[in-house]
C-alpha positions in Angstrom: -122.1 -18.8 9.0 -122.2 -22.2 10.6 -119.1 -23.5 8.8 -117.1 -20.3 9.4 -117.6 -20.4 13.2 -114.9 -22.3 15.1 -117.3 -23.7 17.7 -114.8 -23.3 20.5 -117.2 -24.4 23.1 -117.9 -27.9 21.8 -120.5 -29.8 19.8 -123.2 -28.8 22.3 -122.7 -25.2 21.4 -123.5 -26.1 17.7 -126.4 -28.3 18.8 -127.8 -25.4 20.9 -127.5 -22.9 18.0 -129.3 -25.3 15.6 -132.1 -26.1 18.1 -132.6 -22.4 18.8 -132.8 -21.7 15.0 -135.3 -24.5 14.4 -137.5 -23.2 17.2 -137.3 -19.5 16.1 -137.6 -19.9 12.3 -140.9 -19.0 10.7 -140.3 -20.7 7.4 -139.1 -24.1 6.1 -135.4 -22.9 6.0 -133.2 -21.5 8.7 -132.2 -17.9 7.9 -129.2 -16.0 9.4 -131.6 -14.0 11.5 -132.7 -17.2 13.1 -129.2 -17.9 14.4 -128.0 -16.6 17.8 -126.9 -12.9 17.7 -123.4 -13.8 19.0 -122.9 -16.1 16.0 -124.1 -13.4 13.5 -121.9 -10.7 15.1 -118.8 -13.0 15.1 -118.9 -13.5 11.4 -119.3 -9.8 10.6 -116.4 -8.8 12.9 -114.1 -11.4 11.5 -114.5 -10.1 8.0 -113.7 -6.5 9.2 -110.6 -7.5 11.3 -107.6 -5.5 10.1 -104.1 -5.0 11.7 -102.4 -1.6 11.7 -99.7 -1.6 9.0 -96.8 -0.9 11.4 -97.5 -3.8 13.7 -94.9 -6.6 13.9 -95.9 -10.3 13.9 -95.0 -10.4 17.6 -97.5 -7.5 18.2 -100.2 -9.4 16.3 -99.5 -12.6 18.2 -99.6 -10.8 21.6 -102.9 -9.2 20.6 -104.4 -12.5 19.5 -103.4 -14.2 22.7 -104.6 -11.4 24.9 -107.9 -11.1 23.2 -108.5 -14.9 23.3 -107.6 -15.1 27.0 -110.0 -12.2 27.7 -112.8 -13.9 25.6 -112.4 -17.1 27.5 -112.2 -15.4 30.9 -108.6 -16.4 31.2 -109.3 -20.1 30.8 -105.9 -21.1 29.4 -106.9 -24.6 28.2 -109.8 -23.2 26.2 -107.7 -20.3 24.9 -104.9 -22.6 23.8 -107.4 -24.8 22.0 -108.9 -21.8 20.2 -105.4 -20.6 19.2 -104.4 -24.1 18.1 -101.6 -24.3 20.7 -100.7 -26.8 23.4 -101.2 -25.2 26.9 -97.5 -25.2 27.8 -96.8 -23.4 24.5 -99.5 -20.8 25.5 -97.8 -20.3 28.8 -94.4 -19.9 27.1 -95.9 -17.2 24.7 -97.6 -15.4 27.6 -94.2 -15.2 29.3 -92.5 -14.1 26.1 -95.1 -11.3 25.6 -95.3 -10.5 29.4 -99.0 -11.3 29.6 -100.1 -11.8 33.2 -103.3 -13.3 34.3 -105.0 -10.6 36.4 -106.9 -13.1 38.5 -103.7 -15.0 39.3 -101.9 -11.9 40.5 -104.5 -11.4 43.1 -104.2 -15.0 44.4 -100.4 -15.1 44.7 -99.9 -13.0 47.9 -102.5 -15.0 49.7 -100.9 -18.3 48.7 -97.5 -17.0 49.7 -98.9 -15.9 53.0 -100.3 -19.3 53.8 -97.0 -21.1 52.9 -95.0 -18.8 55.2 -97.1 -19.6 58.3 
């Protein structure tokens, strides 16, 4: 499970998972049950991930980008890193697939209003 996880956060995320497992384990070896629940759930869902047969590659790409953005709370740098993209490439793909940041849409009118004054 530790090898299969992408550790998108950073090395500290891995360190925290290991420290927690060491503190929680009752035996001499760390068992899957000793690992954080989010780590255990992530490996199970990855094995069950299936695309509908009629989806195009563009549909799959759009879904992967959208889900990653949602999972990272729309942090584009983190999402790009998880997806293995440069941030400008992520922006380009977001534009191509018409994916809009819901938080950014709410900020644009206020910014435009300030500039017009």
